[in-house]
Structure formats: structure tokens, C-alpha cells
VOLUMTI-75002 format. One record per residue (C-alpha): residue in one letter; x, y, z. Coordinates in pm, whole numbers. Layout:
N
+---+--------+--------+--------+
! r !      X !      Y !      Z !
+---+--------+--------+--------+
! A !      X !      Y !      Z !
...
+---+--------+--------+--------+
This chain:
426
+---+--------+--------+--------+
! r !      X !      Y !      Z !
+---+--------+--------+--------+
! M !  -2322 !  11758 !    110 !
! K !  -2672 !  11619 !     69 !
! K !  -2816 !  11891 !    293 !
! I !  -2641 !  12162 !     91 !
! F !  -2780 !  12015 !   -229 !
! L !  -3133 !  12002 !    -92 !
! L !  -3113 !  12359 !     37 !
! T !  -2995 !  12476 !   -306 !
! V !  -3284 !  12296 !   -475 !
! L !  -3525 !  12452 !   -227 !
! V !  -3406 !  12802 !   -310 !
! I !  -3439 !  12729 !   -682 !
! L !  -3790 !  12592 !   -623 !
! M !  -3885 !  12909 !   -439 !
! M !  -3755 !  13137 !   -712 !
! T !  -3839 !  12940 !  -1027 !
! I !  -4161 !  12743 !  -1049 !
! D !  -4174 !  12650 !  -1417 !
! I !  -4038 !  12833 !  -1719 !
! N !  -4138 !  12586 !  -1990 !
! A !  -4507 !  12510 !  -1952 !
! Q !  -4784 !  12760 !  -2012 !
! M !  -5058 !  12886 !  -1788 !
! D !  -5354 !  13114 !  -1848 !
! F !  -5448 !  13383 !  -1598 !
! W !  -5822 !  13453 !  -1599 !
! S !  -5988 !  13768 !  -1471 !
! M !  -6271 !  14017 !  -1529 !
! T !  -6320 !  14384 !  -1602 !
! A !  -6602 !  14580 !  -1438 !
! A !  -6696 !  14768 !  -1755 !
! G !  -6636 !  14778 !  -2128 !
! G !  -6674 !  14503 !  -2382 !
! T !  -6941 !  14487 !  -2653 !
! N !  -7226 !  14577 !  -2416 !
! G !  -7036 !  14800 !  -2176 !
! Y !  -7115 !  14569 !  -1880 !
! G !  -6772 !  14411 !  -1838 !
! T !  -6583 !  14110 !  -1970 !
! I !  -6412 !  13783 !  -1882 !
! F !  -6068 !  13738 !  -2038 !
! K !  -5755 !  13529 !  -2005 !
! Y !  -5392 !  13633 !  -2024 !
! N !  -5101 !  13403 !  -2105 !
! D !  -4790 !  13503 !  -1913 !
! M !  -4548 !  13322 !  -2143 !
! T !  -4675 !  13455 !  -2475 !
! N !  -4815 !  13789 !  -2349 !
! E !  -5139 !  13698 !  -2531 !
! Y !  -5467 !  13854 !  -2420 !
! T !  -5780 !  13658 !  -2515 !
! F !  -6136 !  13785 !  -2482 !
! V !  -6373 !  13512 !  -2351 !
! H !  -6715 !  13655 !  -2255 !
! N !  -6919 !  13975 !  -2271 !
! F !  -7156 !  14043 !  -1983 !
! D !  -7506 !  14177 !  -2050 !
! S !  -7795 !  14291 !  -1833 !
! I !  -7976 !  13955 !  -1857 !
! N !  -7691 !  13721 !  -1758 !
! G !  -7514 !  13955 !  -1522 !
! S !  -7338 !  14290 !  -1541 !
! Y !  -7052 !  14476 !  -1374 !
! P !  -6843 !  14203 !  -1208 !
! F !  -6653 !  14358 !   -917 !
! G !  -6475 !  14054 !   -775 !
! S !  -6254 !  13773 !   -901 !
! L !  -6310 !  13425 !  -1038 !
! L !  -6269 !  13105 !   -835 !
! L !  -6123 !  12785 !   -982 !
! S !  -6327 !  12507 !   -822 !
! S !  -6214 !  12149 !   -765 !
! N !  -6465 !  12043 !  -1034 !
! G !  -6258 !  12230 !  -1293 !
! K !  -6504 !  12514 !  -1349 !
! L !  -6461 !  12883 !  -1278 !
! Y !  -6724 !  13053 !  -1060 !
! G !  -6792 !  13422 !  -1011 !
! M !  -7051 !  13687 !   -935 !
! T !  -7171 !  14011 !  -1090 !
! K !  -7285 !  14315 !   -897 !
! N !  -7590 !  14383 !  -1112 !
! G !  -7791 !  14225 !  -1390 !
! G !  -7992 !  13907 !  -1382 !
! T !  -8367 !  13874 !  -1337 !
! Y !  -8392 !  14129 !  -1055 !
! N !  -8090 !  14343 !  -1144 !
! K !  -7937 !  14250 !   -807 !
! G !  -7651 !  14048 !   -946 !
! T !  -7584 !  13690 !  -1046 !
! L !  -7378 !  13383 !   -966 !
! F !  -7234 !  13210 !  -1271 !
! S !  -6987 !  12948 !  -1390 !
! I !  -6767 !  12924 !  -1695 !
! N !  -6586 !  12619 !  -1825 !
! P !  -6222 !  12711 !  -1904 !
! A !  -6192 !  12416 !  -2143 !
! T !  -6486 !  12523 !  -2362 !
! N !  -6540 !  12890 !  -2261 !
! V !  -6911 !  12808 !  -2209 !
! Y !  -7080 !  13054 !  -1971 !
! N !  -7367 !  12937 !  -1749 !
! L !  -7595 !  13162 !  -1542 !
! I !  -7667 !  12965 !  -1224 !
! F !  -7905 !  13198 !  -1041 !
! S !  -8003 !  13562 !  -1002 !
! F !  -7990 !  13730 !   -662 !
! T !  -8332 !  13860 !   -563 !
! G !  -8234 !  14135 !   -322 !
! G !  -8386 !  14170 !     24 !
! Q !  -8389 !  13841 !    216 !
! G !  -8237 !  13668 !    -87 !
! G !  -7927 !  13883 !    -90 !
! G !  -7794 !  14094 !   -371 !
! V !  -7530 !  14330 !   -510 !
! P !  -7218 !  14119 !   -445 !
! E !  -6884 !  14294 !   -484 !
! G !  -6660 !  14013 !   -363 !
! T !  -6524 !  13672 !   -453 !
! L !  -6631 !  13315 !   -383 !
! I !  -6417 !  13060 !   -199 !
! E !  -6434 !  12681 !   -190 !
! S !  -6424 !  12529 !    157 !
! A !  -6283 !  12194 !    257 !
! N !  -6632 !  12042 !    231 !
! G !  -6649 !  12135 !   -137 !
! R !  -6913 !  12404 !    -92 !
! L !  -6874 !  12761 !   -211 !
! Y !  -6912 !  13057 !     23 !
! G !  -6960 !  13421 !    -71 !
! M !  -7096 !  13753 !     54 !
! T !  -7331 !  14017 !    -80 !
! L !  -7376 !  14384 !     12 !
! N !  -7755 !  14409 !    -35 !
! E !  -7737 !  14789 !      1 !
! D !  -8071 !  14781 !    180 !
! T !  -8176 !  15002 !    468 !
! T !  -8229 !  14701 !    696 !
! L !  -8032 !  14420 !    531 !
! N !  -7675 !  14532 !    480 !
! G !  -7514 !  14218 !    352 !
! M !  -7532 !  13841 !    361 !
! L !  -7296 !  13545 !    396 !
! F !  -7422 !  13252 !    190 !
! M !  -7327 !  12898 !     92 !
! Y !  -7372 !  12744 !   -252 !
! D !  -7365 !  12369 !   -315 !
! T !  -7257 !  12298 !   -674 !
! T !  -7447 !  11968 !   -667 !
! T !  -7785 !  12120 !   -574 !
! N !  -7754 !  12463 !   -744 !
! A !  -7926 !  12631 !   -452 !
! P !  -7788 !  12908 !   -225 !
! V !  -7829 !  12880 !    153 !
! I !  -7820 !  13188 !    377 !
! C !  -7563 !  13148 !    656 !
! H !  -7576 !  13494 !    815 !
! V !  -7751 !  13824 !    751 !
! F !  -7555 !  14140 !    834 !
! S !  -7857 !  14328 !    968 !
! D !  -7713 !  14420 !   1307 !
! T !  -7484 !  14722 !   1276 !
! I !  -7324 !  14641 !   1612 !
! H !  -7179 !  14319 !   1472 !
! G !  -7072 !  14455 !   1134 !
! Y !  -7229 !  14514 !    794 !
! L !  -7142 !  14585 !    429 !
! P !  -6890 !  14306 !    364 !
! Y !  -6658 !  14334 !     64 !
! G !  -6382 !  14092 !    -31 !
! K !  -6417 !  13724 !     54 !
! V !  -6401 !  13493 !    352 !
! I !  -6108 !  13255 !    398 !
! Q !  -6101 !  12916 !    568 !
! A !  -5830 !  12916 !    834 !
! T !  -5645 !  12616 !    974 !
! D !  -5904 !  12590 !   1252 !
! S !  -6161 !  12512 !    976 !
! R !  -6362 !  12827 !   1046 !
! L !  -6432 !  13105 !    798 !
! Y !  -6291 !  13452 !    865 !
! G !  -6380 !  13777 !    694 !
! M !  -6430 !  14149 !    745 !
! T !  -6702 !  14409 !    708 !
! S !  -6636 !  14765 !    600 !
! A !  -6876 !  14919 !    851 !
! G !  -7049 !  14856 !   1180 !
! G !  -6909 !  14719 !   1502 !
! A !  -6870 !  14891 !   1837 !
! H !  -6697 !  15191 !   1678 !
! G !  -6875 !  15192 !   1341 !
! K !  -6546 !  15127 !   1158 !
! G !  -6592 !  14764 !   1059 !
! V !  -6526 !  14426 !   1217 !
! L !  -6328 !  14107 !   1172 !
! F !  -6564 !  13812 !   1210 !
! R !  -6562 !  13435 !   1233 !
! Y !  -6818 !  13184 !   1107 !
! D !  -6827 !  12822 !   1217 !
! T !  -6960 !  12616 !    925 !
! A !  -7026 !  12313 !   1147 !
! L !  -7218 !  12495 !   1419 !
! H !  -7353 !  12771 !   1191 !
! V !  -7245 !  13035 !   1443 !
! Y !  -7131 !  13389 !   1352 !
! K !  -6913 !  13586 !   1594 !
! D !  -6766 !  13936 !   1580 !
! M !  -6403 !  13887 !   1687 !
! I !  -6246 !  14233 !   1648 !
! D !  -6405 !  14577 !   1632 !
! F !  -6184 !  14813 !   1434 !
! N !  -6136 !  15141 !   1621 !
! G !  -5922 !  15356 !   1392 !
! M !  -5581 !  15293 !   1544 !
! N !  -5598 !  14919 !   1470 !
! G !  -5759 !  14993 !   1133 !
! Q !  -6079 !  15125 !    983 !
! N !  -6311 !  15029 !    694 !
! P !  -6148 !  14719 !    540 !
! Y !  -6240 !  14638 !    180 !
! G !  -6010 !  14343 !    119 !
! S !  -5969 !  13994 !    259 !
! L !  -5744 !  13813 !    503 !
! Y !  -5441 !  13594 !    434 !
! Q !  -5308 !  13329 !    675 !
! Q !  -4939 !  13279 !    746 !
! N !  -4837 !  13067 !   1042 !
! N !  -5106 !  13115 !   1307 !
! K !  -5185 !  13472 !   1206 !
! L !  -5431 !  13630 !    967 !
! Y !  -5286 !  13934 !    786 !
! G !  -5500 !  14206 !    633 !
! M !  -5525 !  14573 !    542 !
! T !  -5780 !  14845 !    608 !
! K !  -5855 !  15135 !    376 !
! L !  -5847 !  15399 !    653 !
! G !  -5719 !  15420 !   1008 !
! G !  -5374 !  15355 !   1143 !
! A !  -5145 !  15624 !   1279 !
! Y !  -5200 !  15857 !    981 !
! G !  -5558 !  15774 !    886 !
! K !  -5452 !  15638 !    545 !
! G !  -5485 !  15267 !    614 !
! N !  -5278 !  15002 !    784 !
! I !  -5147 !  14646 !    782 !
! F !  -5238 !  14426 !   1079 !
! Y !  -5247 !  14067 !   1189 !
! Y !  -5505 !  13876 !   1390 !
! N !  -5365 !  13605 !   1616 !
! L !  -5574 !  13287 !   1603 !
! A !  -5423 !  13171 !   1931 !
! D !  -5546 !  13455 !   2151 !
! S !  -5788 !  13652 !   1926 !
! S !  -5576 !  13967 !   1950 !
! V !  -5505 !  14218 !   1673 !
! T !  -5174 !  14398 !   1616 !
! N !  -5108 !  14692 !   1384 !
! I !  -4769 !  14635 !   1217 !
! Y !  -4762 !  14921 !    964 !
! S !  -4945 !  15250 !    904 !
! F !  -4951 !  15397 !    553 !
! D !  -4835 !  15757 !    534 !
! S !  -4890 !  15856 !    165 !
! I !  -4515 !  15845 !     93 !
! N !  -4520 !  15464 !    104 !
! G !  -4879 !  15435 !    -12 !
! A !  -5230 !  15512 !    108 !
! Y !  -5582 !  15367 !    102 !
! P !  -5537 !  14996 !     22 !
! Y !  -5839 !  14805 !   -110 !
! G !  -5695 !  14463 !   -183 !
! D !  -5534 !  14167 !     -8 !
! L !  -5184 !  14066 !     92 !
! I !  -5027 !  13748 !    -46 !
! N !  -4713 !  13560 !     52 !
! Y !  -4381 !  13641 !   -107 !
! I !  -4024 !  13510 !    -85 !
! W !  -3846 !  13485 !    252 !
! E !  -4175 !  13495 !    446 !
! S !  -4258 !  13849 !    338 !
! L !  -4588 !  13983 !    200 !
! V !  -4677 !  14184 !   -110 !
! G !  -4968 !  14415 !   -174 !
! M !  -5081 !  14743 !   -331 !
! T !  -5240 !  15070 !   -231 !
! S !  -5480 !  15273 !   -443 !
! A !  -5309 !  15606 !   -377 !
! G !  -4994 !  15758 !   -237 !
! G !  -4639 !  15712 !   -361 !
! T !  -4439 !  15947 !   -582 !
! Y !  -4727 !  16030 !   -817 !
! N !  -5021 !  15961 !   -582 !
! D !  -5131 !  15685 !   -821 !
! G !  -5072 !  15408 !   -568 !
! V !  -4782 !  15177 !   -491 !
! A !  -4676 !  14813 !   -502 !
! F !  -4482 !  14701 !   -195 !
! N !  -4334 !  14408 !    -13 !
! I !  -4306 !  14403 !    364 !
! D !  -4189 !  14150 !    620 !
! T !  -4424 !  14009 !    883 !
! L !  -4275 !  14234 !   1150 !
! G !  -4381 !  14547 !    960 !
! N !  -4047 !  14642 !    799 !
! M !  -4116 !  14787 !    454 !
! E !  -3867 !  14629 !    213 !
! N !  -3956 !  14791 !   -119 !
! V !  -4204 !  15046 !   -251 !
! S !  -4260 !  15100 !   -624 !
! S !  -4490 !  15379 !   -740 !
! F !  -4750 !  15346 !  -1013 !
! Q !  -4749 !  15625 !  -1271 !
! N !  -5076 !  15687 !  -1457 !
! I !  -5013 !  15659 !  -1835 !
! V !  -4679 !  15479 !  -1797 !
! L !  -4756 !  15213 !  -1534 !
! G !  -5125 !  15251 !  -1459 !
! S !  -5291 !  15403 !  -1157 !
! H !  -5517 !  15330 !   -861 !
! P !  -5504 !  14951 !   -827 !
! L !  -5804 !  14814 !   -638 !
! G !  -5720 !  14444 !   -648 !
! S !  -5440 !  14214 !   -536 !
! F !  -5136 !  14032 !   -671 !
! V !  -5112 !  13671 !   -785 !
! H !  -4791 !  13476 !   -840 !
! S !  -4678 !  13434 !  -1199 !
! G !  -4660 !  13100 !  -1375 !
! F !  -4281 !  13093 !  -1400 !
! S !  -4144 !  13250 !  -1082 !
! F !  -4261 !  13278 !   -724 !
! A !  -4076 !  13612 !   -705 !
! V !  -4284 !  13768 !   -985 !
! C !  -4647 !  13876 !   -939 !
! Y !  -4922 !  14003 !  -1169 !
! A !  -5206 !  14246 !  -1101 !
! M !  -5422 !  14510 !  -1270 !
! T !  -5482 !  14877 !  -1213 !
! N !  -5826 !  15035 !  -1225 !
! T !  -5721 !  15327 !  -1444 !
! G !  -5418 !  15464 !  -1626 !
! G !  -5216 !  15318 !  -1908 !
! A !  -5202 !  15438 !  -2268 !
! N !  -5583 !  15446 !  -2292 !
! E !  -5661 !  15545 !  -1932 !
! E !  -5858 !  15219 !  -1901 !
! G !  -5635 !  15012 !  -1676 !
! V !  -5312 !  14816 !  -1705 !
! I !  -5189 !  14459 !  -1652 !
! V !  -4870 !  14494 !  -1448 !
! W !  -4571 !  14283 !  -1348 !
! Y !  -4401 !  14325 !  -1008 !
! S !  -4065 !  14173 !   -922 !
! G !  -4025 !  14299 !   -568 !
! F !  -3812 !  14584 !   -702 !
! E !  -4011 !  14749 !   -980 !
! V !  -4344 !  14763 !  -1162 !
! L !  -4363 !  14703 !  -1537 !
! N !  -4650 !  14763 !  -1779 !
! L !  -4733 !  14437 !  -1961 !
! R !  -5045 !  14561 !  -2141 !
! S !  -5262 !  14872 !  -2141 !
! L !  -5628 !  14772 !  -2164 !
! N !  -5795 !  14897 !  -2481 !
! D !  -6172 !  14880 !  -2504 !
! S !  -6168 !  14977 !  -2870 !
! I !  -6060 !  14617 !  -2933 !
! M !  -6297 !  14478 !  -2669 !
! D !  -6044 !  14433 !  -2388 !
! G !  -6285 !  14560 !  -2126 !
! I !  -6190 !  14837 !  -1886 !
! S !  -6162 !  14937 !  -1522 !
! P !  -6095 !  14615 !  -1325 !
! Q !  -6268 !  14659 !   -988 !
! F !  -6146 !  14440 !   -696 !
! S !  -6054 !  14180 !   -961 !
! N !  -5747 !  13958 !   -934 !
! F !  -5606 !  13700 !  -1170 !
! I !  -5666 !  13330 !  -1113 !
! A !  -5417 !  13081 !  -1254 !
! V !  -5572 !  12811 !  -1472 !
! P !  -5350 !  12540 !  -1624 !
! D !  -5337 !  12520 !  -2000 !
! I !  -5460 !  12163 !  -2045 !
! S !  -5258 !  12128 !  -2365 !
! T !  -4937 !  12131 !  -2158 !
! G !  -5048 !  11871 !  -1906 !
! R !  -4963 !  12115 !  -1631 !
! S !  -5123 !  12105 !  -1288 !
! I !  -5143 !  12337 !   -990 !
! I !  -5140 !  12259 !   -620 !
! N !  -5286 !  12540 !   -412 !
! S !  -5191 !  12560 !    -47 !
! S !  -5288 !  12873 !    142 !
! G !  -5206 !  13105 !   -144 !
! M !  -4894 !  12920 !   -261 !
! N !  -4887 !  12787 !   -614 !
! C !  -4666 !  12491 !   -689 !
! T !  -4648 !  12367 !  -1043 !
! I !  -4545 !  12016 !  -1147 !
! Y !  -4448 !  11964 !  -1509 !
! P !  -4487 !  11736 !  -1693 !
! N !  -4787 !  11573 !  -1532 !
! P !  -4767 !  11283 !  -1479 !
! A !  -4396 !  11297 !  -1407 !
! N !  -4151 !  11018 !  -1476 !
! T !  -3971 !  11073 !  -1148 !
! I !  -4118 !  11079 !   -800 !
! L !  -4128 !  11431 !   -663 !
! N !  -4258 !  11481 !   -311 !
! I !  -4313 !  11843 !   -209 !
! H !  -4454 !  11927 !    129 !
! F !  -4613 !  12272 !    161 !
! A !  -4701 !  12424 !    496 !
! Q !  -4817 !  12771 !    596 !
! L !  -4482 !  12851 !    752 !
! G !  -4186 !  12984 !    560 !
! I !  -3918 !  12804 !    363 !
! T !  -3815 !  12610 !    675 !
! N !  -4113 !  12382 !    617 !
! Y !  -4049 !  12302 !    253 !
! E !  -3941 !  11949 !    173 !
! L !  -3814 !  11813 !   -157 !
! R !  -3738 !  11444 !   -179 !
! M !  -3625 !  11288 !   -504 !
! F !  -3594 !  10913 !   -554 !
+---+--------+--------+--------+
């Protein structure tokens, strides 16, 4: 009887995270706002309230193409593609409690890196890692480390050798072996991009997989770990040349294509995959589907497509270039943004349940919403007025409310499926 009760509670925990407390979802738009250089905003999923936070300008950064990172110090960190002292982009922080924006440094271009179009991550050692494109004839990207205590960037690797990959988009992730893994959109043995590894202890970069077309081509997104595998998508390649879903096995360094997009079920994905219920994955493509405006989908880890929902320009938005994030009240509901479409043709905030896409808000730059989110995802930030906290574990968000709790709740999260969830109540 006890086992049945615990299993029931586990299913409820999977499906319903918290329906009472509030959470803000922060993100950025690549254009629009007062100056036309993009904005930072927050969206409350319980009240459907959209709040403008910051206007970018040419001095403090312009055109943010990635997402924000919530650091362990409580601040949000991000990058802009352009602007700053040298117009090569900036790295900045913003305090979600006060909305105070702080320009940390300007990228210089050349040997100093520049033109980032990705997202920062925080490693286990507390340092931030990110990548830049550079867009230089000899320096085609850089992997760097930033220490929040010293405010100085350190170059880890320069993507100057086309054989070992160049032009990195997206972000790196830290896998369970403590190394960083990422992808480049070009270069490698076949000129179609690579999957690489960087050892932060030894400071060694290694090209692990050369994409060849059939196993993928030109990835723009990032990797996601589930079990001992890293899952990702490429924009092109696969059986139909319209992109694919693959996994990289950490155990033997092999790559396996599990699904090829065919236009009917989507085409040309730019974003990432994230975990979903019953060990499946969810993601989006920028094109394909019924209206060729892109699709939202969920797929199991064997490559069986479970649901495909088509975007529809004015009604549901079109051409999503980012990724999903889990909602604040249910693990089965995800939020994302489209790059275009909606009532004003300026992008849409959407809701995906695994069965359908709904339009939550059409962006409207006439009221300073900002427009055209580019590779930008939401990041969940607890509303401190609710005393709500978040535990992040490999893409999973668990919410405990109230915090502190009166009862003892012990939840064990692992990177496997629901078989590794534990809930013990005393």
C-alpha cells in the first residue's frame, strides 16, 4: 500500500510542480524597445503579466541573441551581439530583485573575442563559460571563462582551426564527467560542424565528432544530457537534409541519428531539446509543419515522434529559433517564443502542453514589448515575495513551496527517468 501511495505521489509531482506560488520568467528580445536595440523583460505565468525591465542601447550593449543565466549569486548574466566600447558585444548582469543593469565588460574583437550569439553557463566551480563568434577571417570564435569575483574574462580556446570546428552558437554544457561539451556550426573534417569537449581542469580542447551530413550538419543549438547520452539537433543534414535529432554516447564517444526531419514533422531546428514527461524530449523547428511556420514536438529517446503541433503565423506565431522551458506550475507544460508572427508579426509567447500550442501573448513593440526573440529562451526566477525556491538538476526544475517548509521533504533528482525519483515524507 505504501509503495502504491508513493508511486501516486511521484506521478503527481511529475505533472504538477506548484500551482499556488508565483514565478517570473525572464528573457530578451533581439530588437525593439525604446532604442530599437532589444529589451529585457519578465513574464509571470500565473497572472499572464508582461513587465518591461531594460532597454538596450549602443553604449551598454545591443541586439542580445542568446538567453539569460541565473547564477548561484542570485544575479542574471547575459551577452549582447553588438554594442559596447568596440561594438563587438558585451557581457552584463542584472539584479532581478532591483532590476539594476550592470555592464561588466565590452568584447574587443580579434584576440579578445566578440559578437556572441549564445548563452552563458555556470560550471560546478562557480565560473561562467561562454562562446563568441568573432566573425573574423582568421579567428572564428572563442570559448572563454569569466570569474564573477575578478570580473575578468579568460580565453580557454580559440576556434581558429577550421579542421577542428569554428563559428560556435548556443552554449556549452557541463556533463556528468565534469567536462564541457558544445558544438560548432562549421568546420571539422567535412566542413559541416563538430561536437567538441573541453576539459576545464586540464584546459584541453578536443573535437569528438565531425558531422558529415547523415549524422547531422550545421548545429546552431546546444546539447542536453539524459542518462549517459547527450541529445542535440542540427539545422541541416539527416536523411532529408532538413535537420536531425541525434545522441552522443559518453561511454564510447559514438553518435547516433535517431530522427530526420522531413518538413511534414518540421524542418531546420535552431534550438535545444529539453526533458519532458515519461523520459521523452520536447523541442521546436523553425520551419515545416502544416503551414511551414515551424512545429513544436515531443519525441521519445528512441526516435519515435509522439506529437507534432504546427505554428501558424498570425494565430500562433511563426519560425521559433529558441527552446522550451518548463512552466512554473506543471512539468507537462512548457513556454517558448517565436521569432515572428502573432497579431503584430513581432513574435509570440507560446504555451505547449504536449498536444497543442497556444498563444499567450503577441509581442507589441508599440507598447515597448520588444520584438523578434533570437535564440532566446525563458529562465525561471523565483518571485522572492512568495518565498519560493528552485532546484535545478540537469534541466529539471523542482519547486518547493513554502520555503522553508514545515515538513521534511526529501526529493532525489537524477538524470534518469522517473525510476530515479524519490519522495520521502516524515
